[in-house]
PyMOL Python script that loads the backbone (N, CA, C, O; Angstrom):
from pymol import cmd

cmd.read_pdbstr("""\
ATOM      1  N   UNK A   1      69.502 206.922 266.404  1.00  0.00           N
ATOM      2  CA  UNK A   1      68.295 206.396 267.637  1.00  0.00           C
ATOM      3  C   UNK A   1      66.762 205.359 266.650  1.00  0.00           C
ATOM      4  O   UNK A   1      66.213 205.786 265.634  1.00  0.00           O
ATOM      5  N   UNK A   2      66.456 204.159 267.276  1.00  0.00           N
ATOM      6  CA  UNK A   2      65.496 203.888 266.762  1.00  0.00           C
ATOM      7  C   UNK A   2      64.089 203.953 266.975  1.00  0.00           C
ATOM      8  O   UNK A   2      63.718 203.968 268.149  1.00  0.00           O
ATOM      9  N   UNK A   3      63.064 204.003 265.897  1.00  0.00           N
ATOM     10  CA  UNK A   3      61.960 203.763 266.225  1.00  0.00           C
ATOM     11  C   UNK A   3      61.061 202.690 266.321  1.00  0.00           C
ATOM     12  O   UNK A   3      60.668 202.038 265.354  1.00  0.00           O
ATOM     13  N   UNK A   4      60.629 202.448 267.888  1.00  0.00           N
ATOM     14  CA  UNK A   4      59.240 201.562 268.303  1.00  0.00           C
ATOM     15  C   UNK A   4      58.622 201.343 267.765  1.00  0.00           C
ATOM     16  O   UNK A   4      57.898 202.336 267.824  1.00  0.00           O
ATOM     17  N   UNK A   5      57.951 200.353 266.767  1.00  0.00           N
ATOM     18  CA  UNK A   5      56.655 200.840 266.075  1.00  0.00           C
ATOM     19  C   UNK A   5      55.161 199.542 267.674  1.00  0.00           C
ATOM     20  O   UNK A   5      54.953 198.361 267.953  1.00  0.00           O
ATOM     21  N   UNK A   6      54.780 200.596 268.004  1.00  0.00           N
ATOM     22  CA  UNK A   6      53.932 199.496 269.030  1.00  0.00           C
ATOM     23  C   UNK A   6      52.371 199.914 268.445  1.00  0.00           C
ATOM     24  O   UNK A   6      51.965 201.052 268.208  1.00  0.00           O
ATOM     25  N   UNK A   7      51.627 198.612 268.288  1.00  0.00           N
ATOM     26  CA  UNK A   7      50.164 198.200 267.785  1.00  0.00           C
ATOM     27  C   UNK A   7      49.441 199.096 268.781  1.00  0.00           C
ATOM     28  O   UNK A   7      49.668 199.143 269.990  1.00  0.00           O
ATOM     29  N   UNK A   8      48.284 199.999 267.913  1.00  0.00           N
ATOM     30  CA  UNK A   8      47.479 200.432 268.254  1.00  0.00           C
ATOM     31  C   UNK A   8      46.165 200.120 268.053  1.00  0.00           C
ATOM     32  O   UNK A   8      46.005 199.162 267.296  1.00  0.00           O
ATOM     33  N   UNK A   9      44.977 200.720 268.574  1.00  0.00           N
ATOM     34  CA  UNK A   9      43.905 200.208 268.510  1.00  0.00           C
ATOM     35  C   UNK A   9      43.380 199.052 268.937  1.00  0.00           C
ATOM     36  O   UNK A   9      43.713 198.780 270.090  1.00  0.00           O
ATOM     37  N   UNK A  10      42.512 198.093 268.292  1.00  0.00           N
ATOM     38  CA  UNK A  10      41.616 197.120 268.930  1.00  0.00           C
ATOM     39  C   UNK A  10      43.097 195.810 268.917  1.00  0.00           C
ATOM     40  O   UNK A  10      43.236 194.972 269.808  1.00  0.00           O
ATOM     41  N   UNK A  11      43.909 195.927 267.866  1.00  0.00           N
ATOM     42  CA  UNK A  11      45.682 195.069 267.743  1.00  0.00           C
ATOM     43  C   UNK A  11      46.314 194.915 268.847  1.00  0.00           C
ATOM     44  O   UNK A  11      46.890 193.862 269.121  1.00  0.00           O
ATOM     45  N   UNK A  12      46.275 196.576 270.100  1.00  0.00           N
ATOM     46  CA  UNK A  12      47.432 196.565 271.593  1.00  0.00           C
ATOM     47  C   UNK A  12      46.969 195.608 271.854  1.00  0.00           C
ATOM     48  O   UNK A  12      47.825 194.727 271.772  1.00  0.00           O
ATOM     49  N   UNK A  13      45.451 194.991 272.330  1.00  0.00           N
ATOM     50  CA  UNK A  13      45.751 194.012 273.063  1.00  0.00           C
ATOM     51  C   UNK A  13      45.432 192.984 272.746  1.00  0.00           C
ATOM     52  O   UNK A  13      44.859 192.199 273.502  1.00  0.00           O
ATOM     53  N   UNK A  14      45.699 192.769 271.672  1.00  0.00           N
ATOM     54  CA  UNK A  14      46.939 190.934 271.199  1.00  0.00           C
ATOM     55  C   UNK A  14      47.600 190.350 271.633  1.00  0.00           C
ATOM     56  O   UNK A  14      47.463 189.158 271.357  1.00  0.00           O
ATOM     57  N   UNK A  15      48.441 190.613 272.328  1.00  0.00           N
ATOM     58  CA  UNK A  15      49.392 190.268 273.494  1.00  0.00           C
ATOM     59  C   UNK A  15      49.039 189.872 274.407  1.00  0.00           C
ATOM     60  O   UNK A  15      49.141 188.653 274.543  1.00  0.00           O
ATOM     61  N   UNK A  16      48.564 190.508 275.286  1.00  0.00           N
ATOM     62  CA  UNK A  16      47.559 190.506 276.192  1.00  0.00           C
ATOM     63  C   UNK A  16      46.319 189.121 276.076  1.00  0.00           C
ATOM     64  O   UNK A  16      46.071 188.244 276.902  1.00  0.00           O
ATOM     65  N   UNK A  17      45.743 189.367 274.764  1.00  0.00           N
ATOM     66  CA  UNK A  17      45.012 188.037 274.570  1.00  0.00           C
ATOM     67  C   UNK A  17      45.982 186.906 274.243  1.00  0.00           C
ATOM     68  O   UNK A  17      45.659 185.777 274.610  1.00  0.00           O
ATOM     69  N   UNK A  18      46.879 187.042 273.740  1.00  0.00           N
ATOM     70  CA  UNK A  18      47.820 185.444 273.570  1.00  0.00           C
ATOM     71  C   UNK A  18      47.659 185.175 274.995  1.00  0.00           C
ATOM     72  O   UNK A  18      46.825 184.316 275.281  1.00  0.00           O
ATOM     73  N   UNK A  19      48.310 185.756 275.969  1.00  0.00           N
ATOM     74  CA  UNK A  19      48.977 185.698 277.348  1.00  0.00           C
ATOM     75  C   UNK A  19      47.905 184.468 278.228  1.00  0.00           C
ATOM     76  O   UNK A  19      47.995 183.377 278.790  1.00  0.00           O
ATOM     77  N   UNK A  20      46.919 185.494 277.888  1.00  0.00           N
ATOM     78  CA  UNK A  20      45.850 185.030 279.052  1.00  0.00           C
ATOM     79  C   UNK A  20      44.820 183.712 278.476  1.00  0.00           C
ATOM     80  O   UNK A  20      44.336 182.901 279.266  1.00  0.00           O
ATOM     81  N   UNK A  21      44.581 183.651 276.978  1.00  0.00           N
ATOM     82  CA  UNK A  21      44.036 182.566 277.118  1.00  0.00           C
ATOM     83  C   UNK A  21      44.782 181.614 275.682  1.00  0.00           C
ATOM     84  O   UNK A  21      44.358 180.961 274.729  1.00  0.00           O
ATOM     85  N   UNK A  22      45.731 181.906 276.085  1.00  0.00           N
ATOM     86  CA  UNK A  22      46.684 180.390 275.925  1.00  0.00           C
ATOM     87  C   UNK A  22      46.440 180.260 273.877  1.00  0.00           C
ATOM     88  O   UNK A  22      47.244 179.735 273.107  1.00  0.00           O
ATOM     89  N   UNK A  23      45.394 180.778 273.583  1.00  0.00           N
ATOM     90  CA  UNK A  23      45.704 180.778 271.855  1.00  0.00           C
ATOM     91  C   UNK A  23      46.158 182.054 270.897  1.00  0.00           C
ATOM     92  O   UNK A  23      46.177 183.244 271.211  1.00  0.00           O
ATOM     93  N   UNK A  24      46.289 181.832 270.441  1.00  0.00           N
ATOM     94  CA  UNK A  24      47.177 183.157 269.468  1.00  0.00           C
ATOM     95  C   UNK A  24      45.907 183.336 268.821  1.00  0.00           C
ATOM     96  O   UNK A  24      45.021 182.481 268.798  1.00  0.00           O
ATOM     97  N   UNK A  25      45.816 185.049 268.032  1.00  0.00           N
ATOM     98  CA  UNK A  25      44.516 185.674 267.872  1.00  0.00           C
ATOM     99  C   UNK A  25      44.011 184.729 266.972  1.00  0.00           C
ATOM    100  O   UNK A  25      42.877 184.254 267.028  1.00  0.00           O
ATOM    101  N   UNK A  26      45.557 184.249 265.472  1.00  0.00           N
ATOM    102  CA  UNK A  26      44.304 183.344 264.898  1.00  0.00           C
ATOM    103  C   UNK A  26      43.283 183.004 265.158  1.00  0.00           C
ATOM    104  O   UNK A  26      42.348 183.359 264.441  1.00  0.00           O
ATOM    105  N   UNK A  27      43.107 182.350 266.057  1.00  0.00           N
ATOM    106  CA  UNK A  27      42.293 181.295 266.423  1.00  0.00           C
ATOM    107  C   UNK A  27      41.006 181.838 266.479  1.00  0.00           C
ATOM    108  O   UNK A  27      40.072 181.606 265.711  1.00  0.00           O
ATOM    109  N   UNK A  28      41.037 182.778 267.708  1.00  0.00           N
ATOM    110  CA  UNK A  28      39.854 183.788 267.718  1.00  0.00           C
ATOM    111  C   UNK A  28      39.353 184.286 266.140  1.00  0.00           C
ATOM    112  O   UNK A  28      38.249 184.174 265.607  1.00  0.00           O
ATOM    113  N   UNK A  29      40.370 184.759 265.731  1.00  0.00           N
ATOM    114  CA  UNK A  29      39.689 185.300 264.446  1.00  0.00           C
ATOM    115  C   UNK A  29      39.243 184.431 263.749  1.00  0.00           C
ATOM    116  O   UNK A  29      38.059 184.662 263.500  1.00  0.00           O
ATOM    117  N   UNK A  30      39.535 183.704 263.387  1.00  0.00           N
ATOM    118  CA  UNK A  30      38.957 181.861 262.247  1.00  0.00           C
ATOM    119  C   UNK A  30      37.419 181.984 263.292  1.00  0.00           C
ATOM    120  O   UNK A  30      36.424 182.369 262.678  1.00  0.00           O
ATOM    121  N   UNK A  31      37.219 181.633 264.978  1.00  0.00           N
ATOM    122  CA  UNK A  31      35.796 181.840 265.327  1.00  0.00           C
ATOM    123  C   UNK A  31      35.075 182.698 264.701  1.00  0.00           C
ATOM    124  O   UNK A  31      34.075 182.335 264.080  1.00  0.00           O
ATOM    125  N   UNK A  32      35.481 184.028 264.763  1.00  0.00           N
ATOM    126  CA  UNK A  32      34.579 184.499 264.294  1.00  0.00           C
ATOM    127  C   UNK A  32      33.955 184.769 262.900  1.00  0.00           C
ATOM    128  O   UNK A  32      32.895 185.225 262.471  1.00  0.00           O
ATOM    129  N   UNK A  33      35.214 184.227 262.349  1.00  0.00           N
ATOM    130  CA  UNK A  33      35.258 184.311 260.917  1.00  0.00           C
ATOM    131  C   UNK A  33      33.658 182.905 260.854  1.00  0.00           C
ATOM    132  O   UNK A  33      33.291 182.293 259.851  1.00  0.00           O
ATOM    133  N   UNK A  34      33.377 182.860 261.526  1.00  0.00           N
ATOM    134  CA  UNK A  34      33.054 181.371 261.822  1.00  0.00           C
ATOM    135  C   UNK A  34      31.802 181.294 261.417  1.00  0.00           C
ATOM    136  O   UNK A  34      31.267 180.473 260.671  1.00  0.00           O
ATOM    137  N   UNK A  35      31.127 182.750 262.285  1.00  0.00           N
ATOM    138  CA  UNK A  35      29.821 183.421 262.475  1.00  0.00           C
ATOM    139  C   UNK A  35      29.327 184.681 261.670  1.00  0.00           C
ATOM    140  O   UNK A  35      29.112 185.752 262.238  1.00  0.00           O
ATOM    141  N   UNK A  36      29.118 184.450 259.993  1.00  0.00           N
ATOM    142  CA  UNK A  36      28.417 185.663 259.594  1.00  0.00           C
ATOM    143  C   UNK A  36      27.383 185.684 259.800  1.00  0.00           C
ATOM    144  O   UNK A  36      26.521 184.832 260.016  1.00  0.00           O
ATOM    145  N   UNK A  37      27.440 187.328 259.704  1.00  0.00           N
ATOM    146  CA  UNK A  37      25.834 187.733 260.070  1.00  0.00           C
ATOM    147  C   UNK A  37      26.170 188.173 261.284  1.00  0.00           C
ATOM    148  O   UNK A  37      26.101 189.397 261.397  1.00  0.00           O
ATOM    149  N   UNK A  38      26.395 187.782 261.909  1.00  0.00           N
ATOM    150  CA  UNK A  38      26.307 188.196 263.167  1.00  0.00           C
ATOM    151  C   UNK A  38      26.979 190.354 263.986  1.00  0.00           C
ATOM    152  O   UNK A  38      28.064 190.856 263.691  1.00  0.00           O
ATOM    153  N   UNK A  39      26.205 190.849 264.659  1.00  0.00           N
ATOM    154  CA  UNK A  39      26.796 192.642 264.855  1.00  0.00           C
ATOM    155  C   UNK A  39      28.010 192.096 265.635  1.00  0.00           C
ATOM    156  O   UNK A  39      28.727 191.101 265.739  1.00  0.00           O
ATOM    157  N   UNK A  40      27.790 193.492 266.182  1.00  0.00           N
ATOM    158  CA  UNK A  40      28.797 193.225 266.217  1.00  0.00           C
ATOM    159  C   UNK A  40      29.236 193.127 268.505  1.00  0.00           C
ATOM    160  O   UNK A  40      30.266 192.838 269.114  1.00  0.00           O
ATOM    161  N   UNK A  41      28.298 193.400 268.822  1.00  0.00           N
ATOM    162  CA  UNK A  41      27.947 193.232 270.395  1.00  0.00           C
ATOM    163  C   UNK A  41      27.652 192.126 270.525  1.00  0.00           C
ATOM    164  O   UNK A  41      27.981 191.668 271.619  1.00  0.00           O
ATOM    165  N   UNK A  42      26.818 191.003 269.427  1.00  0.00           N
ATOM    166  CA  UNK A  42      25.918 189.253 268.920  1.00  0.00           C
ATOM    167  C   UNK A  42      27.528 188.413 269.322  1.00  0.00           C
ATOM    168  O   UNK A  42      27.703 187.265 269.729  1.00  0.00           O
ATOM    169  N   UNK A  43      28.560 189.522 269.014  1.00  0.00           N
ATOM    170  CA  UNK A  43      29.809 188.736 268.356  1.00  0.00           C
ATOM    171  C   UNK A  43      30.409 188.662 269.839  1.00  0.00           C
ATOM    172  O   UNK A  43      30.684 187.568 270.333  1.00  0.00           O
ATOM    173  N   UNK A  44      30.603 189.861 270.532  1.00  0.00           N
ATOM    174  CA  UNK A  44      31.175 190.186 271.609  1.00  0.00           C
ATOM    175  C   UNK A  44      30.806 189.186 273.079  1.00  0.00           C
ATOM    176  O   UNK A  44      31.526 188.588 273.879  1.00  0.00           O
ATOM    177  N   UNK A  45      28.973 189.409 272.911  1.00  0.00           N
ATOM    178  CA  UNK A  45      28.640 188.367 273.409  1.00  0.00           C
ATOM    179  C   UNK A  45      29.453 187.017 273.319  1.00  0.00           C
ATOM    180  O   UNK A  45      30.474 186.705 273.933  1.00  0.00           O
ATOM    181  N   UNK A  46      28.746 186.320 272.413  1.00  0.00           N
ATOM    182  CA  UNK A  46      29.082 184.792 272.336  1.00  0.00           C
ATOM    183  C   UNK A  46      30.941 184.701 272.610  1.00  0.00           C
ATOM    184  O   UNK A  46      31.594 183.812 273.158  1.00  0.00           O
ATOM    185  N   UNK A  47      31.192 185.422 272.261  1.00  0.00           N
ATOM    186  CA  UNK A  47      33.086 185.119 272.789  1.00  0.00           C
ATOM    187  C   UNK A  47      32.766 185.416 274.273  1.00  0.00           C
ATOM    188  O   UNK A  47      32.253 184.396 274.735  1.00  0.00           O
ATOM    189  N   UNK A  48      32.833 186.170 275.007  1.00  0.00           N
ATOM    190  CA  UNK A  48      32.259 186.425 277.050  1.00  0.00           C
ATOM    191  C   UNK A  48      32.144 185.169 276.593  1.00  0.00           C
ATOM    192  O   UNK A  48      33.154 184.489 276.411  1.00  0.00           O
ATOM    193  N   UNK A  49      30.035 184.367 276.174  1.00  0.00           N
ATOM    194  CA  UNK A  49      29.579 183.846 277.066  1.00  0.00           C
ATOM    195  C   UNK A  49      30.376 182.096 277.139  1.00  0.00           C
ATOM    196  O   UNK A  49      30.625 181.371 278.102  1.00  0.00           O
ATOM    197  N   UNK A  50      30.629 181.882 275.372  1.00  0.00           N
ATOM    198  CA  UNK A  50      31.390 180.796 275.093  1.00  0.00           C
ATOM    199  C   UNK A  50      32.140 180.161 275.355  1.00  0.00           C
ATOM    200  O   UNK A  50      32.010 178.994 275.725  1.00  0.00           O
ATOM    201  N   UNK A  51      33.391 180.937 275.194  1.00  0.00           N
ATOM    202  CA  UNK A  51      34.676 181.754 275.455  1.00  0.00           C
ATOM    203  C   UNK A  51      35.229 181.831 276.294  1.00  0.00           C
ATOM    204  O   UNK A  51      36.433 181.581 276.224  1.00  0.00           O
ATOM    205  N   UNK A  52      34.476 182.320 277.851  1.00  0.00           N
ATOM    206  CA  UNK A  52      35.274 182.825 279.076  1.00  0.00           C
ATOM    207  C   UNK A  52      36.034 184.447 278.788  1.00  0.00           C
ATOM    208  O   UNK A  52      36.819 184.893 279.625  1.00  0.00           O
ATOM    209  N   UNK A  53      35.674 185.268 277.460  1.00  0.00           N
ATOM    210  CA  UNK A  53      36.387 186.583 277.152  1.00  0.00           C
ATOM    211  C   UNK A  53      36.538 187.486 278.069  1.00  0.00           C
ATOM    212  O   UNK A  53      35.421 187.878 277.730  1.00  0.00           O
ATOM    213  N   UNK A  54      36.885 188.337 279.061  1.00  0.00           N
ATOM    214  CA  UNK A  54      36.715 189.144 279.307  1.00  0.00           C
ATOM    215  C   UNK A  54      36.071 190.221 278.281  1.00  0.00           C
ATOM    216  O   UNK A  54      36.416 190.031 277.115  1.00  0.00           O
ATOM    217  N   UNK A  55      35.161 191.366 278.506  1.00  0.00           N
ATOM    218  CA  UNK A  55      34.463 191.749 277.418  1.00  0.00           C
ATOM    219  C   UNK A  55      35.673 193.039 276.716  1.00  0.00           C
ATOM    220  O   UNK A  55      35.777 192.636 275.558  1.00  0.00           O
ATOM    221  N   UNK A  56      36.292 193.899 276.791  1.00  0.00           N
ATOM    222  CA  UNK A  56      38.288 194.539 276.901  1.00  0.00           C
ATOM    223  C   UNK A  56      38.170 193.266 275.518  1.00  0.00           C
ATOM    224  O   UNK A  56      37.649 193.341 274.405  1.00  0.00           O
ATOM    225  N   UNK A  57      38.781 192.348 276.093  1.00  0.00           N
ATOM    226  CA  UNK A  57      39.117 191.301 275.114  1.00  0.00           C
ATOM    227  C   UNK A  57      38.203 191.300 273.797  1.00  0.00           C
ATOM    228  O   UNK A  57      38.233 191.509 272.584  1.00  0.00           O
ATOM    229  N   UNK A  58      37.753 191.097 274.369  1.00  0.00           N
ATOM    230  CA  UNK A  58      35.835 190.941 273.113  1.00  0.00           C
ATOM    231  C   UNK A  58      36.308 191.031 271.995  1.00  0.00           C
ATOM    232  O   UNK A  58      36.797 190.462 271.019  1.00  0.00           O
ATOM    233  N   UNK A  59      35.678 192.885 272.954  1.00  0.00           N
ATOM    234  CA  UNK A  59      35.507 193.547 271.486  1.00  0.00           C
ATOM    235  C   UNK A  59      36.382 193.796 270.776  1.00  0.00           C
ATOM    236  O   UNK A  59      36.201 193.907 269.563  1.00  0.00           O
ATOM    237  N   UNK A  60      38.034 194.010 271.578  1.00  0.00           N
ATOM    238  CA  UNK A  60      38.856 194.290 270.029  1.00  0.00           C
ATOM    239  C   UNK A  60      38.776 193.638 269.508  1.00  0.00           C
ATOM    240  O   UNK A  60      38.989 193.968 268.342  1.00  0.00           O
ATOM    241  N   UNK A  61      38.347 191.806 269.750  1.00  0.00           N
ATOM    242  CA  UNK A  61      38.953 190.965 269.180  1.00  0.00           C
ATOM    243  C   UNK A  61      37.951 191.146 268.251  1.00  0.00           C
ATOM    244  O   UNK A  61      38.335 190.745 267.153  1.00  0.00           O
ATOM    245  N   UNK A  62      36.996 191.515 268.233  1.00  0.00           N
ATOM    246  CA  UNK A  62      35.338 191.693 267.167  1.00  0.00           C
ATOM    247  C   UNK A  62      35.605 193.345 266.331  1.00  0.00           C
ATOM    248  O   UNK A  62      35.054 193.585 265.257  1.00  0.00           O
ATOM    249  N   UNK A  63      36.367 194.193 266.915  1.00  0.00           N
ATOM    250  CA  UNK A  63      36.414 195.386 265.653  1.00  0.00           C
ATOM    251  C   UNK A  63      37.769 195.188 264.902  1.00  0.00           C
ATOM    252  O   UNK A  63      38.249 196.114 264.248  1.00  0.00           O
ATOM    253  N   UNK A  64      38.552 193.636 265.027  1.00  0.00           N
ATOM    254  CA  UNK A  64      39.964 194.077 264.528  1.00  0.00           C
ATOM    255  C   UNK A  64      38.519 193.468 263.373  1.00  0.00           C
ATOM    256  O   UNK A  64      38.035 194.139 262.462  1.00  0.00           O
ATOM    257  N   UNK A  65      38.228 192.497 263.648  1.00  0.00           N
ATOM    258  CA  UNK A  65      38.052 190.979 263.014  1.00  0.00           C
ATOM    259  C   UNK A  65      36.919 191.973 261.771  1.00  0.00           C
ATOM    260  O   UNK A  65      37.247 192.054 260.587  1.00  0.00           O
ATOM    261  N   UNK A  66      35.544 192.684 262.346  1.00  0.00           N
ATOM    262  CA  UNK A  66      34.746 193.256 261.422  1.00  0.00           C
ATOM    263  C   UNK A  66      35.810 195.289 261.570  1.00  0.00           C
ATOM    264  O   UNK A  66      35.278 196.337 261.937  1.00  0.00           O
ATOM    265  N   UNK A  67      36.267 195.230 261.435  1.00  0.00           N
ATOM    266  CA  UNK A  67      37.986 196.299 260.531  1.00  0.00           C
ATOM    267  C   UNK A  67      37.794 195.382 259.696  1.00  0.00           C
ATOM    268  O   UNK A  67      36.653 195.163 259.289  1.00  0.00           O
ATOM    269  N   UNK A  68      38.936 194.605 259.236  1.00  0.00           N
ATOM    270  CA  UNK A  68      39.254 193.896 258.349  1.00  0.00           C
ATOM    271  C   UNK A  68      38.829 193.227 257.355  1.00  0.00           C
ATOM    272  O   UNK A  68      39.313 192.847 256.289  1.00  0.00           O
ATOM    273  N   UNK A  69      37.129 193.080 258.248  1.00  0.00           N
ATOM    274  CA  UNK A  69      36.257 193.023 255.814  1.00  0.00           C
ATOM    275  C   UNK A  69      35.542 194.429 256.417  1.00  0.00           C
ATOM    276  O   UNK A  69      34.395 193.983 256.364  1.00  0.00           O
ATOM    277  N   UNK A  70      35.457 195.061 256.664  1.00  0.00           N
ATOM    278  CA  UNK A  70      35.143 196.297 256.341  1.00  0.00           C
ATOM    279  C   UNK A  70      33.539 195.839 257.249  1.00  0.00           C
ATOM    280  O   UNK A  70      32.722 196.642 256.797  1.00  0.00           O
ATOM    281  N   UNK A  71      33.132 195.331 257.824  1.00  0.00           N
ATOM    282  CA  UNK A  71      32.309 194.756 258.070  1.00  0.00           C
ATOM    283  C   UNK A  71      31.592 196.349 259.080  1.00  0.00           C
ATOM    284  O   UNK A  71      32.247 197.380 259.234  1.00  0.00           O
ATOM    285  N   UNK A  72      30.205 196.136 259.608  1.00  0.00           N
ATOM    286  CA  UNK A  72      29.315 197.055 260.473  1.00  0.00           C
ATOM    287  C   UNK A  72      30.192 196.961 261.584  1.00  0.00           C
ATOM    288  O   UNK A  72      30.832 195.919 261.438  1.00  0.00           O
ATOM    289  N   UNK A  73      30.614 197.685 262.875  1.00  0.00           N
ATOM    290  CA  UNK A  73      31.207 198.562 264.128  1.00  0.00           C
ATOM    291  C   UNK A  73      30.241 198.895 265.223  1.00  0.00           C
ATOM    292  O   UNK A  73      30.493 199.040 266.419  1.00  0.00           O
ATOM    293  N   UNK A  74      28.976 199.001 264.545  1.00  0.00           N
ATOM    294  CA  UNK A  74      28.170 199.937 265.674  1.00  0.00           C
ATOM    295  C   UNK A  74      27.110 197.949 265.618  1.00  0.00           C
ATOM    296  O   UNK A  74      27.128 197.002 264.832  1.00  0.00           O
ATOM    297  N   UNK A  75      26.405 198.242 266.880  1.00  0.00           N
ATOM    298  CA  UNK A  75      25.573 197.253 267.473  1.00  0.00           C
ATOM    299  C   UNK A  75      24.422 196.622 266.838  1.00  0.00           C
ATOM    300  O   UNK A  75      23.770 195.774 267.447  1.00  0.00           O
TER     301      UNK A  75
END
""", "prot")
cmd.dss("prot")
cmd.show_as("cartoon", "prot")
cmd.util.cbc("prot")
cmd.orient("prot")
């Protein structure tokens, strides 16, 4: 019997983000890295307004980005 590992948390959204928007997750994370100093919900709003991402997808990317940086996850 083999154990199957599935992504959890924000990363669980990554396959659907790549499929829906046609860009690898690294593309979105690099865009977020270019916007230092913005808070979680500011970044979510920016991804939605400027790039047409849905709220859940934008939120997952921002949570992963800020979590990897040890940044604030609050609004």
